[in-house]
N, C-alpha and C positions, 0 to 999 in steps of 0.2 A: 503493500499499499503506500501512497504517497504522503510526503510532509508538505502541508499546506499553510501558507502564511495569509491570513485575512486582515486587510487593513481596514480599519473602521469599528469601533466599538458602539455604534448605535443598533436599533432593532434589526437592520438589514445584515449587519456584520454578524452580530451574535447568533441570529437564526441560521446564517451560512456556516457558521463555525459548528453548531449543533448538527446540521443537516450532513456536514462533512464527517464528524466523528461518528455519526450513525452508519456511515458506509466504510468505517474501518481505518480512515485516514487520521494521522496525527496532524494536529491544528495548534498553531502559534496565532493568537490574536493581538494585534497592535494597535494602541489607541493613544492619541497624542494627550488627551485629558487624563486626569489622574481618577476619574470615575467613569462608567460606562454611561450611556444614554444622555449625554450632555448637549447634543446639537439638536437637530429637528425632532429627535424622539423625547425631548424633554417635557414640554407642556403642550403637546398637539391636541387635537381634538378627541383623541382617544376612539376614534371610531374604528370599527371592524365592519364596514359597510361593503358587504361581498357583492351586492346587486346595485348599489348606487354608485356606479363608477364612470358614467359618461365623462369624456375628457372635456377640458375647458375649451379647445379649439373646436368651434361648432359655426354653422352658416351664419347665424345671427349676432354672434359675439361682437365682431368689428364695430356694428352700429351700437349695440348696447354698450360696448366700452366708451364710445363718445358721450354718452349720457351718464354713465357712471363717473367719469372724469369730472363732470359738471356738478355731480351731486357730493357736497361736503361729507355725506355719511356714505357715500359709494364704496363698492367693494373694491375698487381698483384705483391705484395711484401709478402714476408713470413719471419718473425723472430721466429725461433723454441725458445719456452718456457719450462721450467721444471714445466709444468702444465697438470694436467690429464684433465682439462677442454679443453685445446686447442687440446691435442692430441685425447680425446674421441671424440670431434666434428668433428675433421678431419677424423677420421675413418668411422663415421656415415655418413659424407659427401660423401667419395669415394664409399660407398655402394649405395648411391643415384645416382651415376655417371652412370647409365645404361639407354640405351634407353627407354625401357618399363616403367621404374620407372619414367623417365622424362616426359613420354608422359601421364601417368596418373595425375602426378602432374600439368602438364600444363592444362589439362582438367578441373581439380578442380579450377585452379587458374583463368582460362578463365570464368568459371561461377561466382566466386567469384567478378571478375572484372564487369561483365556484371549487377550483383546485386548492387554493389557499385555505378555504373554510375548512375543507377536509384535512389538509395537512396541518392547521392548528389544532383541530380536534385530536389528531394523533398526538402531536407534540404534547398538549396539555393531559391526555391520558397516561402518557410516559412520565411526566414531571410531575403533575398535580401541583402546579403553582397557585397558592392559595392567598397570595397576597397582592394580587393584580386587580382586585375590585371588578371581576368579570361578571357582566350580566348580559342577557339577551332579550332586551325589552322590544325589540323591533325598532324600525325607524319610520318616523312620520315627518314627511316634506309638505309644509304648508305653503299655499299660494295665496297671495293678496288680489291678484287681477283675475277676474272672472274667464277672460278668453284664454289666459295662459293656461289656468286650471282646465277649462273645458277640452282644449287641445290635448293636454296630457291624460286626462281621464278618458278620453276616446281610445287613446292608444292601449291604455292598460285594462280597461274593461274587458273581462273574458280571459285575461293572461293567467289566471288561476294561482298566482301569487301575490302580486301586488294588488291592493284594494284602494278604489277611488272612494273618498269620504267626504260628506257634505260638512259645513261649519259645524252643525250641531253633533254630528257624528266625530267630528275630531275633538270637540270639547268632552264628549262622552268616553272617548279612548283616553284622553289626557286631560283630566280636570283642571290642571294647572292653567290651561289655555283659557279658562273662564275669567282669568283676571287681566287678559291681555287688553290694550287699547286698540290693537288693530283689528281691522275687518278683513277676515279671512274668507275668500270664496270657497276654499276646501281644502283637501291634502290627500296625498297619496301614502299608504301605510304599507311598509314591508315586513312582515313578522320575520322573527329569526335573526335579524341584525344584531350585532353585539357592540357593547363599549367595554373598555377596560383602561387601565392606567399603563400607557406605554413606557413611561420612565419606571414604574415599578417592575413591570415585566422584563426590562432590560436587567434591572439589578438582580431578580429573582433567577433569571435564566443564566446570569453570569456566576451565580453562586452555584448553580448546578454544573455548569461548564467545570468550574474549578476542582469539582469533585471526580472528574473523569481523568483517568491516567493518561490519556493522550493528549490533554489539553495543557496548553501554556499560554497565560496571558501576560502581555507586556504592557501595562498602563503607563501614562505620562511618558510614553516614548514615541516621539515625533518621527515620522519617516521622512528622510532627507533625501532619498532616491531609490531608484530601483537597480538591482544588481543584473548586468548582462554578461553572458559569454562572448566569445569571438565572433560567433554567428548571430548575435543580436537577441538570442533567447533570454526572457526573464527568468533569473535564478534566485531571486529573493529580495530583500530590502536591506537599505543601509539606514541606521538610526543613529543617534547621537549615543546610544548604548552598545553600539556595536552592530555588525552586520548579522543577518538571519538569512540561512540558505534555506530554499524552497524548490520543491519539485513543481509547485502550482502556486501563483500568487494571485489572490482574489481581491480586486478593487471594490469596496463597499464603503467608502469614506465620504459619501455624498458630494458636496461641492468641492472639497479637497481632491477628489479623483482627477478632477480636470488637469491640474499641474503635474501630478504623477504620470498621468496617462500621456500627455504633451512631452515629457521628457523622453519618452520612447516612439515619439511620432504619431501618437494616436490622439486624435481630436474628438473630444466629447461634447455633443450638443446639449450642454447643460447651462442652465440660467437659474438664479435664484429667485423664486417666488415668496416674498417675505409675508408671513402671516403673523397675527397676534392672537393672544388668549388672554382671559381673565379666569383665574380659578377663586372661586368665592366659597367661603364656609357655609355649610348648611346646620342650622341650630334648631331647637325646639320653637314651634310656631311658624316655622317657615314652610312653603308648598311648592317643591321644585317638581319639575318634570321627571316623571318615572320612564316614559318613552323618550328615545333620543329624537330631538325635534330639529328640523333644518328649515329656515326661512329662505324661501327659493328666490325671492326678488332681492333680499339683502346678503344673500350668501353667507349667512350666520348659523352655526349649528350650537346646540345647547344640549349637553349630556350631564346627567348625573354620575359622577365616579366617585364611588364610596359616600364619604359625607362631605362631598364638594361639588359645585357646579362648576363645569367647564364651558367656557364661551369661547368659541373660536371662530375666525373669520379674516378675511381680506387677503387680496393679492396685490402686493406693491413691487412694482417694477423699478427698483431703486439701486440695483447693484447688491454689493457685499456689505449692506448697511445693517447692522443689528440694533442700532439705537431704539429706544422706546420711544416713539412718537406721542407726544401727549394729546395731540389733536385726534389721532387714531384710537387711543385708548379712551378718550372722552366719548368718541363716538359709539364704541362698544358699551360703554355705560349706559348711554342713553338708550341703545337699541334693547339692552337685557332689561333695563328697567321699565320699559314700554311694554314688552310682551310678556315678561314673567316678574312682576314687580314685587312678589311676596316670596320668590324661590330661595334666596340666599341673603348673606350679609355682604352686599357689594361695596360697602365701605371698607371692608377689610381684604378685598379682592387682591390677589397676587398677580402682577402684569408680567407677560412674557412675549418676546418676538423671536422667531425662528426663521432660517431661510431654507425653503424647501426644493431640493434640487430637480427640476423639471425639465423633460424633453420637450420640443415643439409640438409632438403629437400627443403627449400626456401618457404614452406607454413606457415602461421601464425598459433599460437596455441590459439583456443579460447574454452570457456566453463568451466565446472566444473573440479575439480582435486580431488586428495586424501584427502584434507583438506576440510571438509564440511564448507560452508559458504564462502569459497574463490572461486573467479571466475577468469579466466585468459583471456587476450586479449595481446598477447605478440608475438613477433618473425617474424614482419613484413618485416625485412631486408630492402631493399632499396625501397620497395613498400608501406611504411606506408601511405603516403598521399593517393595514390591509393585505398589501401583496407580498410582505416579507416572507411569508412562510412558503409561498408558492415560488418565488424567485429563488430562494434558498435551495430548495430541493432541486429545481432545474438545473442550477450551477452545479450543485453536488453530483448529480447525475452525469453532467457533461464531464466534468473533472475526472470522474470514474470511468470514463471512456465509454459510457453508454449513451443511448439516445434520450432526447428530452421527453418528459411524459406529456407536454404539451406541443403543438405545433409552433415553431419559432418566428413564424411570418410575422413580420412587424414588430418583433421584439428583440431584434438584434441590431448592432451598430451600422 
């Protein structure tokens, strides 16, 4: 069996390490932070939304984006940069904003989501991680505009999985919506969709990994470069704490994967989609939503994770800027207080911002690349938690010399 180096200690890297160990390989995981789950895995939306996977790139998005940019509480912000990376990504994104392309990508992501759901169930059965606040309350997407809701409801009626609900049905399903100031046209409910604490999952899985005799963890060890032989094959990594040789090197370092890949001539089409979240404590007397709720027009999701309410939203195209924008956080506060005024203690909410590594199509990139010995598991965007279990197993199968359990059309570089 092989010795593998996995670069990245977020949810994608950790699940990849687990999948490789399952197949008998030795694994060294290298993470630049001193703890796992510190990047986009830290305080994300906590969604395991296996069926709500439609990519951002769609036919109507460019026109909607113009309206969003004029709305102070809109879900999109854009700061132009003198950067080829930004503009080339935007051009490729616009090419994907076509109905047929969106439908093909959505079909691929639905298959990936179904496989990820099964993969997570298997991992959870093996590990019994009981500190991750896992629940499966289903997902309710609420719509404010009657025409938009009617269009979506016509599509889902008769699907057998999703359910179109009236305003009153939405309130009956989720009583906390009775407090909202918004006028809701209706909602689409998908049973079985789950939520969990992604950061707690990372910490718990890392603890299980440390118990495995084939695993070595290198935290606080920044990768300074990739090791190559005379033929250009990647043979491990160079860190400040020494070189680590490997038969296979897997890039799962989110946005940091770009620089490492570029050092061996591989250009990754990744751009950061900056998102924000608030995590507010739930106390006696509060009435939080039990179902995972997404406000379709505002692109905000609300999820109870243990004794906290997670409010997550926004797509800011502002480069590698991790600053907490006071205006964006105030916008989130206004939105949550309007739709769920009695759900949590918002005065004590903890703010967070993260950079989600996204591809123009919205599909992750997995598998081999032009640099032999280097494997990719990158570009999950806002669905890293959801898709990580699937892509980890795909990459582990490929590294093991077997075929992918899913067709890789649209999922490779």
